[in-house]
MOPAC internal coordinates of N, CA, C and O (Angstrom, degrees):
PM7 1SCF
backbone

  N    0.0000 0     0.00 0     0.00 0    0    0    0
  C    1.4630 1     0.00 0     0.00 0    1    0    0
  C    1.5271 1   107.78 1     0.00 0    2    1    0
  O    1.2310 1   120.43 1   -54.07 1    3    2    1
  N    1.3334 1   116.78 1   125.93 1    3    2    1
  C    1.4606 1   119.25 1   177.65 1    5    3    2
  C    1.5312 1   109.96 1   -86.14 1    6    5    3
  O    1.2310 1   120.71 1    -5.22 1    7    6    5
  N    1.3207 1   116.25 1   174.78 1    7    6    5
  C    1.4713 1   120.55 1  -175.08 1    9    7    6
  C    1.5305 1   112.07 1   -63.51 1   10    9    7
  O    1.2310 1   119.80 1   143.83 1   11   10    9
  N    1.3269 1   117.99 1   -36.17 1   11   10    9
  C    1.4657 1   120.76 1   179.36 1   13   11   10
  C    1.5224 1   110.75 1   -62.86 1   14   13   11
  O    1.2310 1   120.09 1   137.52 1   15   14   13
  N    1.3297 1   117.44 1   -42.48 1   15   14   13
  C    1.4618 1   120.93 1   177.64 1   17   15   14
  C    1.5185 1   110.78 1   -64.96 1   18   17   15
  O    1.2310 1   120.03 1   140.29 1   19   18   17
  N    1.3196 1   117.55 1   -39.71 1   19   18   17
  C    1.4659 1   121.27 1   179.38 1   21   19   18
  C    1.5179 1   110.76 1   -63.24 1   22   21   19
  O    1.2310 1   120.09 1   140.95 1   23   22   21
  N    1.3193 1   117.43 1   -39.05 1   23   22   21
  C    1.4645 1   120.98 1   179.60 1   25   23   22
  C    1.5137 1   109.77 1   -63.08 1   26   25   23
  O    1.2310 1   120.14 1   134.83 1   27   26   25
  N    1.3186 1   117.34 1   -45.17 1   27   26   25
  C    1.4616 1   120.66 1  -179.83 1   29   27   26
  C    1.5225 1   111.08 1   -61.23 1   30   29   27
  O    1.2310 1   120.08 1   141.68 1   31   30   29
  N    1.3090 1   117.45 1   -38.32 1   31   30   29
  C    1.4602 1   121.55 1  -178.75 1   33   31   30
  C    1.5210 1   111.10 1   -66.24 1   34   33   31
  O    1.2310 1   119.86 1   141.53 1   35   34   33
  N    1.3172 1   117.87 1   -38.47 1   35   34   33
  C    1.4620 1   120.87 1  -171.95 1   37   35   34
  C    1.5184 1   114.58 1   -95.71 1   38   37   35
  O    1.2310 1   118.98 1   178.29 1   39   38   37
  N    1.3157 1   119.54 1    -1.71 1   39   38   37
  C    1.4627 1   120.53 1   177.82 1   41   39   38
  C    1.5217 1   110.06 1   -82.82 1   42   41   39
  O    1.2310 1   120.55 1   -39.67 1   43   42   41
  N    1.3295 1   116.56 1   140.33 1   43   42   41
  C    1.4575 1   120.72 1   175.56 1   45   43   42
  C    1.5177 1   109.05 1  -150.81 1   46   45   43
  O    1.2310 1   120.80 1   -16.41 1   47   46   45
  N    1.3232 1   116.08 1   163.59 1   47   46   45
  C    1.4633 1   121.30 1   177.14 1   49   47   46
  C    1.5239 1   108.47 1  -154.50 1   50   49   47
  O    1.2310 1   120.89 1   -48.80 1   51   50   49
  N    1.3178 1   115.90 1   131.20 1   51   50   49
  C    1.4631 1   122.93 1   176.10 1   53   51   50
  C    1.5236 1   107.89 1  -131.26 1   54   53   51
  O    1.2310 1   120.34 1   -39.18 1   55   54   53
  N    1.3326 1   116.96 1   140.82 1   55   54   53
  C    1.4677 1   121.28 1   179.18 1   57   55   54
  C    1.5208 1   109.01 1  -127.23 1   58   57   55
  O    1.2310 1   121.28 1   -49.03 1   59   58   57
  N    1.3356 1   115.16 1   130.97 1   59   58   57
  C    1.4579 1   122.13 1   174.50 1   61   59   58
  C    1.5184 1   107.63 1  -116.67 1   62   61   59
  O    1.2310 1   120.64 1   -45.15 1   63   62   61
  N    1.3345 1   116.38 1   134.85 1   63   62   61
  C    1.4634 1   121.50 1  -178.04 1   65   63   62
  C    1.5180 1   109.17 1  -123.35 1   66   65   63
  O    1.2310 1   121.34 1   -39.38 1   67   66   65
  N    1.3142 1   115.04 1   140.62 1   67   66   65
  C    1.4629 1   120.48 1   177.61 1   69   67   66
  C    1.5218 1   107.50 1  -149.73 1   70   69   67
  O    1.2310 1   120.13 1   -66.01 1   71   70   69
  N    1.3101 1   117.36 1   113.99 1   71   70   69
  C    1.4590 1   120.52 1   178.54 1   73   71   70
  C    1.5119 1   112.11 1    61.39 1   74   73   71
  O    1.2310 1   121.12 1    58.18 1   75   74   73
  N    1.3322 1   115.45 1  -121.82 1   75   74   73
  C    1.4677 1   118.95 1  -176.07 1   77   75   74
  C    1.5282 1   112.71 1  -104.23 1   78   77   75
  O    1.2310 1   119.99 1  -153.47 1   79   78   77
  N    1.3404 1   117.63 1    26.53 1   79   78   77
  C    1.4652 1   120.73 1   177.87 1   81   79   78
  C    1.5274 1   109.90 1  -142.59 1   82   81   79
  O    1.2310 1   121.45 1   -21.93 1   83   82   81
  N    1.3200 1   114.83 1   158.07 1   83   82   81
  C    1.4634 1   120.58 1   179.56 1   85   83   82
  C    1.5226 1   109.23 1  -138.91 1   86   85   83
  O    1.2310 1   121.18 1   -31.00 1   87   86   85
  N    1.3228 1   115.36 1   149.00 1   87   86   85
  C    1.4585 1   123.24 1   175.71 1   89   87   86
  C    1.5216 1   106.90 1  -120.91 1   90   89   87
  O    1.2310 1   120.73 1   -53.89 1   91   90   89
  N    1.3187 1   116.21 1   126.11 1   91   90   89
  C    1.4670 1   121.10 1   177.31 1   93   91   90
  C    1.5202 1   107.45 1  -117.05 1   94   93   91
  O    1.2310 1   120.54 1   -51.34 1   95   94   93
  N    1.3269 1   116.58 1   128.66 1   95   94   93
  C    1.4558 1   121.69 1   176.25 1   97   95   94
  C    1.5208 1   106.97 1  -117.06 1   98   97   95
  O    1.2310 1   120.65 1   -52.53 1   99   98   97
  N    1.3116 1   116.37 1   127.47 1   99   98   97
  C    1.4606 1   119.84 1  -178.77 1  101   99   98
  C    1.5172 1   109.93 1  -139.93 1  102  101   99
  O    1.2310 1   121.38 1   -30.02 1  103  102  101
  N    1.2960 1   114.97 1   149.98 1  103  102  101
  C    1.4563 1   121.56 1   176.33 1  105  103  102
  C    1.5103 1   108.72 1  -123.13 1  106  105  103
  O    1.2310 1   120.63 1   -46.10 1  107  106  105
  N    1.3226 1   116.41 1   133.90 1  107  106  105
  C    1.4610 1   119.65 1  -178.77 1  109  107  106
  C    1.5190 1   110.02 1  -164.96 1  110  109  107
  O    1.2310 1   121.54 1   -13.82 1  111  110  109
  N    1.3242 1   114.66 1   166.18 1  111  110  109
  C    1.4554 1   120.93 1   173.96 1  113  111  110
  C    1.5120 1   109.06 1   -84.23 1  114  113  111
  O    1.2310 1   120.57 1   -41.41 1  115  114  113
  N    1.3259 1   116.52 1   138.59 1  115  114  113
  C    1.4571 1   121.93 1   176.53 1  117  115  114
  C    1.5134 1   107.27 1  -143.69 1  118  117  115
  O    1.2310 1   120.94 1   -61.33 1  119  118  117
  N    1.3181 1   115.81 1   118.67 1  119  118  117
  C    1.4669 1   121.92 1  -178.64 1  121  119  118
  C    1.5284 1   111.72 1    55.34 1  122  121  119
  O    1.2310 1   120.92 1  -137.22 1  123  122  121
  N    1.3211 1   115.84 1    42.78 1  123  122  121
  C    1.4550 1   121.05 1   175.74 1  125  123  122
  C    1.5156 1   115.41 1    78.02 1  126  125  123
  O    1.2310 1   119.82 1  -172.65 1  127  126  125
  N    1.3129 1   117.94 1     7.35 1  127  126  125
  C    1.4643 1   121.40 1  -178.07 1  129  127  126
  C    1.5257 1   109.31 1  -128.93 1  130  129  127
  O    1.2310 1   120.66 1   -43.34 1  131  130  129
  N    1.3264 1   116.34 1   136.66 1  131  130  129
  C    1.4598 1   120.52 1   179.19 1  133  131  130
  C    1.5181 1   109.00 1   -81.79 1  134  133  131
  O    1.2310 1   120.33 1   -41.25 1  135  134  133
  N    1.3098 1   116.98 1   138.75 1  135  134  133
  C    1.4612 1   120.71 1   178.89 1  137  135  134
  C    1.5071 1   111.07 1  -149.05 1  138  137  135
  O    1.2310 1   121.23 1   -18.40 1  139  138  137
  N    1.3097 1   115.25 1   161.60 1  139  138  137
  C    1.4586 1   122.22 1   175.76 1  141  139  138
  C    1.5139 1   106.94 1  -116.34 1  142  141  139
  O    1.2310 1   120.59 1   -48.82 1  143  142  141
  N    1.3261 1   116.47 1   131.18 1  143  142  141
  C    1.4552 1   122.44 1  -178.60 1  145  143  142
  C    1.5165 1   110.00 1  -113.12 1  146  145  143
  O    1.2310 1   120.60 1   -41.50 1  147  146  145
  N    1.3280 1   116.47 1   138.50 1  147  146  145
  C    1.4559 1   123.38 1   170.01 1  149  147  146
  C    1.5189 1   106.23 1  -111.93 1  150  149  147
  O    1.2310 1   120.39 1   -53.50 1  151  150  149
  N    1.3183 1   116.86 1   126.50 1  151  150  149
  C    1.4609 1   121.91 1  -178.59 1  153  151  150
  C    1.5285 1   109.12 1  -126.38 1  154  153  151
  O    1.2310 1   120.71 1   -48.49 1  155  154  153
  N    1.3216 1   116.26 1   131.51 1  155  154  153
  C    1.4585 1   122.29 1   178.35 1  157  155  154
  C    1.5236 1   108.37 1  -113.84 1  158  157  155
  O    1.2310 1   120.56 1   -45.49 1  159  158  157
  N    1.3295 1   116.54 1   134.51 1  159  158  157
  C    1.4674 1   120.57 1   179.16 1  161  159  158
  C    1.5208 1   109.63 1  -138.22 1  162  161  159
  O    1.2310 1   121.20 1   -35.48 1  163  162  161
  N    1.3232 1   115.30 1   144.52 1  163  162  161
  C    1.4694 1   121.63 1   176.48 1  165  163  162
  C    1.5255 1   109.02 1   -94.93 1  166  165  163
  O    1.2310 1   120.95 1   -17.03 1  167  166  165
  N    1.3183 1   115.80 1   162.97 1  167  166  165
  C    1.4646 1   120.69 1   177.86 1  169  167  166
  C    1.5234 1   109.76 1   -67.83 1  170  169  167
  O    1.2310 1   121.08 1   -29.34 1  171  170  169
  N    1.3181 1   115.55 1   150.66 1  171  170  169
  C    1.4604 1   120.87 1   175.16 1  173  171  170
  C    1.5285 1   109.06 1   -65.01 1  174  173  171
  O    1.2310 1   119.67 1   -32.54 1  175  174  173
  N    1.3332 1   118.23 1   147.46 1  175  174  173
  C    1.4677 1   120.63 1   179.73 1  177  175  174
  C    1.5325 1   111.63 1   -54.67 1  178  177  175
  O    1.2310 1   120.96 1   -48.84 1  179  178  177
  N    1.3205 1   115.77 1   131.16 1  179  178  177
  C    1.4547 1   121.66 1   179.67 1  181  179  178
  C    1.5210 1   114.65 1    84.67 1  182  181  179
  O    1.2310 1   120.01 1   174.80 1  183  182  181
  N    1.3366 1   117.58 1    -5.20 1  183  182  181
  C    1.4684 1   120.56 1  -178.73 1  185  183  182
  C    1.5273 1   112.00 1  -114.97 1  186  185  183
  O    1.2310 1   120.50 1  -162.44 1  187  186  185
  N    1.3281 1   116.64 1    17.56 1  187  186  185
  C    1.4521 1   120.51 1  -176.05 1  189  187  186
  C    1.5253 1   113.04 1   -62.74 1  190  189  187
  O    1.2310 1   120.07 1   145.03 1  191  190  189
  N    1.3313 1   117.46 1   -34.97 1  191  190  189
  C    1.4652 1   120.29 1  -173.05 1  193  191  190
  C    1.5238 1   113.60 1  -114.24 1  194  193  191
  O    1.2310 1   120.12 1  -161.62 1  195  194  193
  N    1.3291 1   117.38 1    18.38 1  195  194  193
  C    1.4643 1   118.87 1  -178.65 1  197  195  194
  C    1.5239 1   110.85 1  -111.79 1  198  197  195
  O    1.2310 1   121.18 1   -19.41 1  199  198  197
  N    1.3059 1   115.34 1   160.59 1  199  198  197
  C    1.4579 1   122.05 1   171.18 1  201  199  198
  C    1.5252 1   105.62 1  -104.69 1  202  201  199
  O    1.2310 1   119.84 1   -61.38 1  203  202  201
  N    1.3428 1   117.91 1   118.62 1  203  202  201
  C    1.4649 1   119.43 1  -176.20 1  205  203  202
  C    1.5280 1   112.30 1   -68.51 1  206  205  203
  O    1.2310 1   121.13 1   -27.31 1  207  206  205
  N    1.3267 1   115.44 1   152.69 1  207  206  205
  C    1.4641 1   121.12 1   174.65 1  209  207  206
  C    1.5226 1   108.49 1   -66.88 1  210  209  207
  O    1.2310 1   120.49 1   -16.05 1  211  210  209
  N    1.3089 1   116.66 1   163.95 1  211  210  209
  C    1.4616 1   121.37 1   179.51 1  213  211  210
  C    1.5255 1   110.14 1   -52.57 1  214  213  211
  O    1.2310 1   120.63 1   -53.66 1  215  214  213
  N    1.3094 1   116.40 1   126.34 1  215  214  213
  C    1.4580 1   121.60 1  -179.06 1  217  215  214
  C    1.5152 1   114.00 1    83.05 1  218  217  215
  O    1.2310 1   120.04 1   175.38 1  219  218  217
  N    1.3314 1   117.52 1    -4.62 1  219  218  217
  C    1.4624 1   121.21 1   179.43 1  221  219  218
  C    1.5211 1   111.94 1   -80.81 1  222  221  219
  O    1.2310 1   120.98 1   -17.29 1  223  222  221
  N    1.3079 1   115.73 1   162.71 1  223  222  221
  C    1.4670 1   120.85 1  -179.24 1  225  223  222
  C    1.5203 1   110.22 1  -108.54 1  226  225  223
  O    1.2310 1   120.92 1   -38.51 1  227  226  225
  N    1.3174 1   115.85 1   141.49 1  227  226  225
  C    1.4544 1   121.10 1   174.21 1  229  227  226
  C    1.5258 1   110.25 1  -117.60 1  230  229  227
  O    1.2310 1   120.14 1   146.42 1  231  230  229
  N    1.3263 1   117.34 1   -33.58 1  231  230  229
  C    1.4633 1   121.36 1  -174.15 1  233  231  230
  C    1.5233 1   111.81 1  -104.84 1  234  233  231
  O    1.2310 1   120.83 1   -33.59 1  235  234  233
  N    1.3082 1   116.02 1   146.41 1  235  234  233
  C    1.4615 1   122.92 1  -177.82 1  237  235  234
  C    1.5305 1   109.20 1   -92.83 1  238  237  235
  O    1.2310 1   120.71 1   -94.22 1  239  238  237
  N    1.3412 1   116.25 1    85.78 1  239  238  237
  C    1.4620 1   120.59 1  -177.13 1  241  239  238
  C    1.5259 1   112.15 1   -75.70 1  242  241  239
  O    1.2310 1   119.50 1   167.83 1  243  242  241
  N    1.3351 1   118.56 1   -12.17 1  243  242  241
  C    1.4664 1   120.00 1   176.58 1  245  243  242
  C    1.5306 1   110.85 1   -73.61 1  246  245  243
  O    1.2310 1   120.03 1   149.20 1  247  246  245
  N    1.3249 1   117.55 1   -30.80 1  247  246  245
  C    1.4738 1   122.25 1   179.90 1  249  247  246
  C    1.5212 1   108.45 1  -110.45 1  250  249  247
  O    1.2310 1   121.12 1  -113.95 1  251  250  249
  N    1.3068 1   115.47 1    66.05 1  251  250  249
  C    1.4588 1   120.68 1  -175.55 1  253  251  250
  C    1.5191 1   110.92 1  -108.41 1  254  253  251
  O    1.2310 1   121.18 1   -17.61 1  255  254  253
  N    1.3136 1   115.34 1   162.39 1  255  254  253
  C    1.4604 1   122.92 1   173.96 1  257  255  254
  C    1.5189 1   106.30 1  -103.66 1  258  257  255
  O    1.2310 1   120.12 1   -54.96 1  259  258  257
  N    1.3315 1   117.37 1   125.04 1  259  258  257
  C    1.4623 1   121.19 1  -172.98 1  261  259  258
  C    1.5251 1   110.69 1  -121.78 1  262  261  259
  O    1.2310 1   121.34 1   -43.46 1  263  262  261
  N    1.3309 1   115.04 1   136.54 1  263  262  261
  C    1.4605 1   122.24 1   172.76 1  265  263  262
  C    1.5190 1   107.60 1  -125.10 1  266  265  263
  O    1.2310 1   120.29 1   -46.56 1  267  266  265
  N    1.3238 1   117.06 1   133.44 1  267  266  265
  C    1.4634 1   120.97 1   174.36 1  269  267  266
  C    1.5186 1   107.47 1  -103.57 1  270  269  267
  O    1.2310 1   120.98 1   -54.76 1  271  270  269
  N    1.3181 1   115.73 1   125.24 1  271  270  269
  C    1.4569 1   120.97 1   179.50 1  273  271  270
  C    1.5207 1   108.94 1   -95.45 1  274  273  271
  O    1.2310 1   120.60 1   -54.55 1  275  274  273
  N    1.3222 1   116.45 1   125.45 1  275  274  273
  C    1.4562 1   120.99 1   178.04 1  277  275  274
  C    1.5280 1   109.24 1   -82.60 1  278  277  275
  O    1.2310 1   120.55 1    -7.43 1  279  278  277
  N    1.3108 1   116.56 1   172.57 1  279  278  277
  C    1.4663 1   119.71 1   177.45 1  281  279  278
  C    1.5287 1   110.10 1   -62.80 1  282  281  279
  O    1.2310 1   120.22 1   147.92 1  283  282  281
  N    1.3312 1   117.18 1   -32.08 1  283  282  281
  C    1.4686 1   121.02 1   177.06 1  285  283  282
  C    1.5366 1   110.18 1   -65.95 1  286  285  283
  O    1.2310 1   120.25 1   136.35 1  287  286  285
  N    1.3378 1   117.12 1   -43.65 1  287  286  285
  C    1.4684 1   121.13 1   177.25 1  289  287  286
  C    1.5204 1   110.89 1   -60.58 1  290  289  287
  O    1.2310 1   120.47 1   135.23 1  291  290  289
  N    1.3381 1   116.72 1   -44.77 1  291  290  289
  C    1.4611 1   120.76 1  -179.63 1  293  291  290
  C    1.5229 1   111.10 1   -63.79 1  294  293  291
  O    1.2310 1   120.42 1   143.01 1  295  294  293
  N    1.3299 1   116.81 1   -36.99 1  295  294  293
  C    1.4643 1   120.88 1   176.32 1  297  295  294
  C    1.5158 1   111.69 1   -63.32 1  298  297  295
  O    1.2310 1   120.47 1   138.48 1  299  298  297
  N    1.3287 1   116.71 1   -41.52 1  299  298  297
  C    1.4719 1   120.40 1   177.93 1  301  299  298
  C    1.5256 1   111.36 1   -64.16 1  302  301  299
  O    1.2310 1   120.64 1   138.47 1  303  302  301
  N    1.3307 1   116.39 1   -41.53 1  303  302  301
  C    1.4657 1   120.15 1   178.77 1  305  303  302
  C    1.5261 1   109.51 1   -63.12 1  306  305  303
  O    1.2310 1   120.34 1   133.19 1  307  306  305
  N    1.3274 1   116.95 1   -46.81 1  307  306  305
  C    1.4645 1   121.12 1   179.08 1  309  307  306
  C    1.5145 1   112.25 1   -60.99 1  310  309  307
  O    1.2310 1   120.69 1   138.38 1  311  310  309
  N    1.3435 1   116.29 1   -41.62 1  311  310  309
  C    1.4659 1   121.11 1   178.89 1  313  311  310
  C    1.5243 1   109.79 1   -63.67 1  314  313  311
  O    1.2310 1   120.12 1   138.74 1  315  314  313
  N    1.3195 1   117.37 1   -41.26 1  315  314  313
  C    1.4608 1   121.48 1  -179.58 1  317  315  314
  C    1.5207 1   112.76 1   -67.95 1  318  317  315
  O    1.2310 1   120.08 1   151.67 1  319  318  317
  N    1.3237 1   117.45 1   -28.33 1  319  318  317
  C    1.4638 1   121.17 1  -179.67 1  321  319  318
  C    1.5246 1   112.87 1   -81.06 1  322  321  319
  O    1.2310 1   120.20 1   162.29 1  323  322  321
  N    1.3361 1   117.21 1   -17.71 1  323  322  321
  C    1.4769 1   119.73 1  -178.09 1  325  323  322
  C    1.4754 1   113.12 1   -71.07 1  326  325  323
  O    1.2310 1   120.10 1   180.00 1  327  326  325

């Protein structure tokens, strides 16, 4: 397995939505290092209470709050959940 195949295997993305905010958790390689990102985004102005049409946008992912979790952070979370 080459590095490109390994990257495809280990990338993931999950999105949870509640009201006028969304949380996206994704794992991917960045600059040769694997990391997990947590991204928070608010609804676009005027779209807080609507359901977008297929392919439409509700959340403003350009103005998001991002946290990168290191392997040490993930270990602490796992330890705390045990």
